[in-house]
N, C-alpha and C positions, 0 to 999 in steps of 0.2 A: 792633637789639633792639626788641621790641614787647611790649606787655602787652594782655591782654584783660579787659575789665570786663563783668560780667553786667548787662544792661539789664532783662531779664525772662526768662520761661521759654523764650522762643524766639529771643532776640537777644543778641549779644555785641558790644561795641564795642572797637575798637582806637583809642585816643585819638590825635588829631592831634599828632604830635611831629616834631622835626627838619625834614626837607624835605617832609613830607606836606602836601599842600594841602587835604585834607579828611580826616575820620575814616574808619575802616573799620567796616563793620557785617557781622557774620556771623550768618546765620539757622541756628540749631542748638539742640541740647538738651544737658543735662549728660552724658548717656551718650555721645552722638556726639562731643562735645568730648574726653571722656576717652579714647575709642577712637582718636583721631587719632594718638597715639603720636609718632613721629618725623616725621610728615608736616608739612612746613613751609609748607603752603598759607596759613596766616594771615600769614606773613611776605610772601607774594606779594600778599595783599590790601593790606598796608601799602605794598609797593613800587608797586603800581598807583596808589595815592593820591598819588604824587609827580608824576604825569604832568601836563603843561600842559593847562589848560582843563577839568580834570575837575570835574564838577558834583555838589554835595551830599555824596556818599559813594562810597567804593569798596566794592562789595557782594559777598557770597558766599552761595550757597545751601547747604542742609544736606548735599548730596551732593558738596561740594567736595573736591578733592584736588590734589596737586601737578601742575602743567602746565608748558608752555613759556611763560615770562614771566608771563602771567596764570594764576591758578589755574583749573582746570577747575571749573565752577560759579560763575565770576566774572561780574559785571555791572558795567559802568561807562558813564556818560554823559559826553559831551564837547561843549562849546560849539563851534558851527560856525565861529566866527571865531578863537578862541584855542586851540581844542582840537586833538587829534591823532587819527590813525587808526593802529592797531597790528595787524599780522597775527597777533601772538601773542595778541591779545584776541579773535580769531575762531577761530583754531585751524587745524590742517593739513587736516582734513576739513571743508571749507567746506560749509555746509548739510547736514551730517550731521543726519538727522531721522527722524521716524516718521510712518507713516500707518496708520490703523486702519480696517478694513473690517468692517462688520456684515453679517449674513446672516439669512435666514429659517429657518435650521437651528437645531436644539437638540441637546443632547448625545446624546440617544437616536438621532438621525438619523445620526450618524457613529461612534458608539461602536465598532461592528464593522468600520468602514472606515478607522479612523484610521491604522493602519500603512500601508495602501495609499496613503492621501493623502500621508503624509509621504514615502514612497519616491518617489511620482510628482513631488512638488514638488522633491525633491532632484535628480531626473533632469532636470526641465524648467527649473529656475532655475540659471543659472551661478553658482557660489560659489567662494570661495577667493582667495588671493593671486594677483594677475595674471590672474584669470579673464577670459575673453573672451566677448562676447555673440555673438548670431547676426548682428548687423549689422556691416557693414564700411563705415563712412561715409567719404566723401571729405572732405578738409579743408574744402571749401566748404559741404558739407551739415552738417558738425559745427558750423561757425560759425553756421548757422541755429538749431541746437539751443541754442547759447550765448545767443542773443538771445531766442528764443521760449519756451524752457523747456518746461513740461508741455504747452503748446498744440501744440508741434511733434509730440509723441507722439500727442496726440488727433487732430490733423489727418492723421496717418499711420496711423490705424486702431487705435491702442492706447488705447482707452477712449472716453469720451463727454464732451460739454460739461458734463454734470452733475458729472463728477469735478472740473472746474476750479472750480466754484462752492464746493466745500468743501475747496479747497486754499488754504493761506495765500497771500495775494497773488495768487490764481489761478495759482499756480505760475510766476510770472514776476516777476523784479526788474528795474525800469527802470534805464536808464543802462548796460546791458551793452555793452561794446565789444570784440569779438574781436581787434581789432588790438592790444589791451593784454595779450593772452595770448601767451605764448612759443610758438614752434614745438614745443619739447619738450613743453609741456603739451598742446598740440593732438594731438601724436602719441600721448601716453599715453592720451588719452581716446577715440581713434578706434575701438578695438575693445572698450571696456569699458562702453558704454552698454547698460543692461539687465542688469547683473550685481550680485550682492549684496555681494561683497567678503568680507573676513575679519575677524578680531578679534572685537569685540563686536557686529558686524552680524549680523542674523538675520532669518528669516521664521518666524513662530510662529502655530500654531493655538491659540486660547484659548477658554475658556468663561467667561461672566459668572457669577461666584461670589457676589457680594454687591452689593446696591444701597444706597447711603447717602442719595441724594437722588432720590426718585421723580419729581419734576417735571422736574428737569434730565435724568435718565436717559431719560424719555419723549421729551423734545425731541431728545436725541441718538440716539434709536432703539435704546436698550439695554434689555434685560430679562433676568431671571434665567434661567440655563441656556442662554442663547443662544450660538451659536458665532460667533466673530470671528477675524479674522486681523490680526496686527500685523507691519508691515514696518519694519525699521530699517536704513537705508543712507544713503550720502552721495554725494559727487562723485568718489569713486574716485581714480585716479592724477592726473587732471586738476586736481582741487582741491588735492591735496597739492603738485603742482608749482607752481601759482599762489602758494601760501603760501611755498614755498621760494624762488622767484624774487624775490618782493618783500621777504622778510626779508633776503636777501643785499644787495639794493639799499639798504635802510634801515640795515642795520648799517654798510655802507660809508660812508654819508653822515650817520651819527648826529651828528657834530659840528656839522652845520648847524642842529640843533635849538636850540643855544644854551643848553641847560640840562643839568646832569648827570643821568644815569639810575642808579638803584641796582642795575640788572641789565641787561646788554647784550641779554638776551632780550626786553626791553621795547622794542626798536628800533621807532621810529615816525616819523611825519612829520606836519606840520600838514595838517589837512583841506583847507585852501584851496590847498595847494601842488600843483604839477603831479604830483609823485610820489604825493601822497595821492589826487588825482583818478584817476590811472591805476590805483592799487590798487583803489579802489572799483569802477571799471569792470570790472576783471579778476575781482574777487570776485563781482560780479553774474553774470558769465558762468559761473563755477563753481557758483553757487547755482542758476542756471537748468538747468545740466547735471544737477544732483542731483534737481531736481524732475522732469525728463524721465525720469531713471533710475528713480525710485520709481513713476512713472506706468506705465512699461513692466513693471516687476516686478509691479505690481498686476494689470495686464491678463493677464499670463501665469498668475498665480495663479487668476484667474477661470476661464480656459480649463482649467486642470488640475482644478479642482473640478467643472466641467461634465463633463469626460471621465471622471473616476473615479466620480462619483456618478450619471452619466447623467441629469442634470437640466438643464433649460434655464435661461437667465438669470432668467426670472420666478420659477421655482420656488426658485432659490438666493437671489435677492434680495440679491446681493453689492453693497453700496453703500459709498462712501467716507464715513465719518463725518467725518474731518478729516485733514489733513496739516500737521504743524508741524516747523519746523527749530529746531535748538538750537546752531548754530555760525554766527553771522552778525553783521554790523554793519549797522544800519538808521538811516536818517534819519527821525525821528519827532517828533511834537509833544506837549509836556507842559506842565502848569502848574507853574512854578517860582517860588516867592516871589510868588505871585499873578499872574504874567504868563505868557501862552502863549509857549513858547520852543521853537525848533527845535534838536534835539540829535542827535548820532550815538550810538546805543546799541550798545555791544559786549555781546553775549551769547555767552559761551564755555561750553558745557555748561550752558546755561540756556534756558528756554523762555518765549516770550512768553505772557502771560496777560491778554488784553484783557477789560475789564469789560463787563457788560450795557450795551447801547445804543451801543457803539462802532461808528462808521461803517464800519470795515474788516471787520466780521463779516458772514457770510452772514445773510440775513433770518431763517432758522429758528433762529439762535442769539442773536439780539439780546436776548431776554429772559433768557437763562441766563448769558451770558458765553461766552467762547471755550472750546471743548473743549481740554483740556491732556492730552497723552498722556505717561505716565511709565512707561517700560519698566523691568523689574527684571533680575536675572540669569536664566540659562536654566532655573533650577529654581524660579522664583518666580511669574512672570506679570507683570501690570502694573496700573496704575491709570489711570482717567480722572478728571480734575479739571475744574473750571470756573474761569475767570478772575474777578477781583473788582475792585471800586473801590479797595480797600485796596492791592492790588498796583500799580494805576495811580498811586496817591498816594505810595507808599513805595519801590517797587523798580523804577520806570520800566516798569511792566507786565510784571514778570518773576517766574518761579518756578523750581523745581528741574527737572532733566531726566532723572533716573534715580536709581539707587541710589548710584553713585559708588564707585570702587575703594578698597580698604584694603590691597591687596597689588599689587605690581608683577607684570607677567606672568612675570618670572623667578622671583619668590618663589612665585607660584601654581604654576608648573610644578614647582618643587622640592618643595613640600609635598604635591603630589598624585602624585608619582612612584610607580609601581607600582600605582596604583588604576585600576579600570575605571570611567571616568566615565559611559559609556553604560549600564552595569549599574546604577550608583547612581541615575541619572536614571530608569531603568525601574522601579526599586524605589519611586520616588516617583510613578509613574504617568505619566511623561513620556517620549515617544519622541524620541530625539535622533539626527540624522545630520549628519556633518561631513566635509569633504573631507580633513581631517587630524587626527590625534589631538592634535597640539600645541595647536590652538585650544581643544579641550575642556579641556585641563589649564590653559591660561591663563585660561579663563573659568569656573572652578569657582565655585559659589555663595559659598563663604566668602571669595573674593577681593573681594567687594562688601559694602558696608554693608547693614544691614537695611532693606529698602525700606519696610516699614510705619513704621519710626521716622522715616525721611526724610520721608515723605508726611505723617505726623502733625505734624511741625514746621510745614510750610507751611500745613497746614489750620488748626492752632491759631493760627498767626500771622495768619491771615486773608488771605494773599496768593494763595491758591487754595483751593477747597473740594472735598472728596471727593464724587464722584458714583458711581463703581462700581469694584469690584476684579475683575480677571480672572485666572484660573488657567491656567497653561501646560498644554497637552496634548501637543503635538508641535512640534518645532523643527528647522529646518535652519540650518547655519552653514558658514562657509568653512573 
């Protein structure tokens, strides 16, 4: 059992009781709390607080909903000596994330070519469950991808060095060891590099609809009525298999932890153990695969725009604003109780939001803070936010990652039975193409929380600030 106490208009506390080692804090508002209904993600926030070595709080963002072990939208920091690593705190789609491309185009430049662009993107970008890319990598070449990440893609002609400069961690996580990735995971990844996938993954043409912070928007290269492209994808079957493999190992050896867990889905191991080090090395491989994947998707998107609009790279000006991941565990440094401390930060369905001046930021974003990309459902569009000092102090540099589901995929399919989702989106001025009708029914807008409400919470709480809102124009899905 747990209770929630309102701290202020944006935060709710789950007091430390029973086996909880720290309190839980949920960033939300009255309306979103009331709309949770039977969703038991607050219980998962309390469960995570039982884990050894957790520091300060078990956190959840306003887009939180029920997940495997950890809530989706959960954030937790662990001490490197006494803390644990949990695959459920990262998620199955390791380094699922977003990258946003800006252009020199404005709405009037593509208004009459939008249908043609969407059709061409759907043809050129492999989508759907089990989709295969144009590459057929050998196992040895794939292992290079797992170590080099987005740089592998750039070195093979899929983009430029400039793209790496505005990719989180330059698109490469250190410590990757392909020998810690199973043969099954390697096999699943061999033909999926450069594919969008299915579910809530998408590639979307958007237009900048509203600017909230002119100074930050200018630094990010955003202006009203500008065309942008948002790509949302992850590590495909390879990442899923890495998670599955290590969960099985940790569940099998959970007794070695020496402490009881309130939920077996929280299976974990100590960060300093061989099993913990192996998972981090395998997870880094999946993260690097995902960065290479999004880099290739972006390259082919550029080519498609050039082909359809018959414009050269300079005329299009398609540049990467930023690439962020939102399913990851990272070793990072924070000030805790006045001391600089090295921690392992689990962000599952949460986005890093580094403050102005942080050394990990590209030079052009040092004054504004990190660009934070928040996608909505396929009928909404997205937000661009900026990281803040308050996030660095209160949430281990974290904020929300999207709208967050309020319906399961089964529920969404049931309530949308008999509807033409393509027509409904067209009535809202959005062109949608998908490889299967099932995905569209699973991803109906009402299956998600109100994105404006979610973003308002993190903005009012000060853990990220609104910079711009983008409206969807055309979208391809698996």
